[in-house]
N, CA, C and O of each residue as an XYZ file, in Angstrom:
204
protein
N      11.768    -12.224      0.448
C      12.030    -10.789      0.474
C      11.020    -10.109      1.387
O       9.855    -10.505      1.416
N      11.439     -9.108      2.121
C      10.603     -8.382      3.069
C       9.853     -7.264      2.345
O      10.458     -6.447      1.651
N       8.532     -7.239      2.514
C       7.709     -6.176      1.940
C       7.115     -5.341      3.060
O       6.433     -5.871      3.937
N       7.367     -4.050      3.038
C       6.815     -3.145      4.033
C       5.584     -2.476      3.430
O       5.707     -1.652      2.524
N       4.410     -2.820      3.923
C       3.172     -2.297      3.371
C       3.007     -0.796      3.592
O       2.226     -0.153      2.892
N       3.729     -0.234      4.551
C       3.621      1.201      4.813
C       4.137      2.024      3.639
O       3.760      3.185      3.481
N       4.998      1.431      2.815
C       5.573      2.164      1.696
C       4.924      1.812      0.359
O       5.379      2.270     -0.689
N       3.876      1.011      0.387
C       3.180      0.655     -0.840
C       1.964      1.553     -1.000
O       1.124      1.652     -0.105
N       1.883      2.196     -2.135
C       0.768      3.098     -2.391
C      -0.422      2.291     -2.889
O      -0.301      1.516     -3.838
N      -1.563      2.474     -2.251
C      -2.778      1.770     -2.659
C      -3.458      2.555     -3.777
O      -3.525      3.783     -3.719
N      -3.955      1.867     -4.776
C      -4.676      2.506     -5.862
C      -6.103      2.757     -5.425
O      -6.757      1.865     -4.884
N      -6.586      3.949     -5.652
C      -7.977      4.282     -5.359
C      -8.757      4.113     -6.640
O      -8.315      4.537     -7.708
N      -9.913      3.496     -6.534
C     -10.733      3.220     -7.704
C     -12.155      3.682     -7.472
O     -12.599      3.820     -6.333
N     -12.867      3.923     -8.566
C     -14.277      4.260     -8.489
C     -14.998      3.579     -9.641
O     -14.380      3.158    -10.619
N     -16.303      3.479     -9.511
C     -17.125      2.829    -10.515
C     -17.826      3.896    -11.346
O     -18.622      4.669    -10.813
N     -17.539      3.948    -12.652
C     -18.156      4.902    -13.562
C     -18.800      4.147    -14.718
O     -18.128      3.419    -15.447
N     -20.090      4.325    -14.876
C     -20.825      3.655    -15.949
C     -20.570      2.153    -15.970
O     -20.445      1.550    -17.036
N     -20.494      1.557    -14.786
C     -20.312      0.110    -14.678
C     -18.890     -0.368    -14.880
O     -18.646     -1.575    -14.917
N     -17.942      0.552    -15.013
C     -16.539      0.176    -15.204
C     -15.708      0.700    -14.045
O     -15.926      1.815    -13.571
N     -14.748     -0.110    -13.585
C     -13.845      0.298    -12.513
C     -12.699      1.077    -13.142
O     -12.007      0.572    -14.027
N     -12.504      2.302    -12.685
C     -11.424      3.150    -13.204
C     -10.608      3.709    -12.043
O     -11.118      3.882    -10.935
N      -9.340      3.988    -12.313
C      -8.470      4.569    -11.294
C      -8.858      6.029    -11.084
O      -9.159      6.746    -12.038
N      -8.847      6.457     -9.833
C      -9.167      7.850     -9.514
C      -7.914      8.702     -9.660
O      -6.808      8.259     -9.349
N      -8.098      9.916    -10.131
C      -6.991     10.862    -10.227
C      -6.615     11.338     -8.827
O      -7.484     11.456     -7.964
N      -5.351     11.607     -8.595
C      -4.960     12.141     -7.284
C      -5.502     13.555     -7.097
O      -5.812     14.243     -8.069
N      -5.610     13.974     -5.858
C      -6.088     15.323     -5.551
C      -5.097     16.355     -6.076
O      -3.887     16.129     -6.072
N      -5.622     17.480     -6.523
C      -4.755     18.556     -7.010
C      -4.039     19.218     -5.837
O      -4.425     19.045     -4.680
N      -3.007     19.968     -6.147
C      -2.257     20.679     -5.099
C      -3.158     21.688     -4.384
O      -3.063     21.852     -3.168
N      -4.032     22.362     -5.139
C      -4.946     23.327     -4.532
C      -5.919     22.666     -3.572
O      -6.197     23.195     -2.496
N      -6.435     21.508     -3.964
C      -7.362     20.772     -3.100
C      -6.666     20.375     -1.801
O      -7.225     20.532     -0.715
N      -5.457     19.867     -1.920
C      -4.698     19.441     -0.738
C      -4.401     20.627      0.166
O      -4.486     20.506      1.388
N      -4.051     21.776     -0.416
C      -3.760     22.982      0.358
C      -4.991     23.427      1.152
O      -4.879     23.754      2.333
N      -6.149     23.440      0.517
C      -7.381     23.856      1.182
C      -7.785     22.853      2.260
O      -8.185     23.246      3.356
N      -7.681     21.557      1.953
C      -8.025     20.526      2.941
C      -7.126     20.639      4.169
O      -7.598     20.488      5.296
N      -5.834     20.904      3.964
C      -4.908     21.079      5.095
C      -5.289     22.297      5.926
O      -5.190     22.266      7.152
N      -5.725     23.370      5.268
C      -6.144     24.571      5.988
C      -7.368     24.313      6.849
O      -7.430     24.760      7.994
N      -8.346     23.593      6.302
C      -9.559     23.259      7.066
C      -9.209     22.371      8.252
O      -9.726     22.568      9.352
N      -8.340     21.400      8.035
C      -7.907     20.532      9.126
C      -7.231     21.348     10.223
O      -7.448     21.100     11.409
N      -6.411     22.320      9.827
C      -5.734     23.172     10.799
C      -6.731     23.987     11.624
O      -6.562     24.147     12.833
N      -7.768     24.498     10.964
C      -8.809     25.264     11.674
C      -9.508     24.383     12.710
O      -9.701     24.801     13.852
N      -9.886     23.171     12.315
C     -10.538     22.252     13.253
C      -9.608     21.879     14.395
O     -10.026     21.836     15.552
N      -8.346     21.610     14.077
C      -7.381     21.224     15.118
C      -7.223     22.352     16.130
O      -7.196     22.105     17.335
N      -7.117     23.588     15.647
C      -6.990     24.739     16.535
C      -8.254     24.910     17.388
O      -8.166     25.174     18.587
N      -9.413     24.761     16.772
C     -10.686     24.909     17.486
C     -10.836     23.853     18.576
O     -11.318     24.145     19.671
N     -10.422     22.621     18.270
C     -10.626     21.526     19.215
C      -9.517     21.404     20.261
O      -9.689     20.700     21.256
N      -8.388     22.073     20.052
C      -7.305     21.958     21.034
C      -7.738     22.594     22.340
O      -8.340     23.667     22.353
N      -7.434     21.936     23.416
C      -7.787     22.454     24.724
C      -9.166     22.059     25.190
O      -9.507     22.272     26.354
N      -9.967     21.489     24.309
C     -11.298     21.033     24.723
C     -11.181     19.637     25.331
O     -10.364     18.823     24.900
N     -12.006     19.378     26.333
C     -11.956     18.048     26.967
C     -12.660     17.020     26.092
O     -13.620     17.314     25.378
N     -12.142     15.809     26.180
C     -12.753     14.699     25.445
C     -13.703     13.971     26.368
O     -13.430     13.824     27.559
N     -14.808     13.520     25.831
C     -15.754     12.765     26.651
C     -15.554     11.308     26.484
O     -16.264     10.513     27.100
């Protein structure tokens, strides 16, 4: 059977008190703010030459 890794979601984990636990996904508000910051940087950097 063919497995396409692009469609498999990877589990994010962190170490808390010596135990590996699954991380909670980012909230909608966090994602909205992160997208806004990315947009600001993209706008600022557009048109600038790359070295």
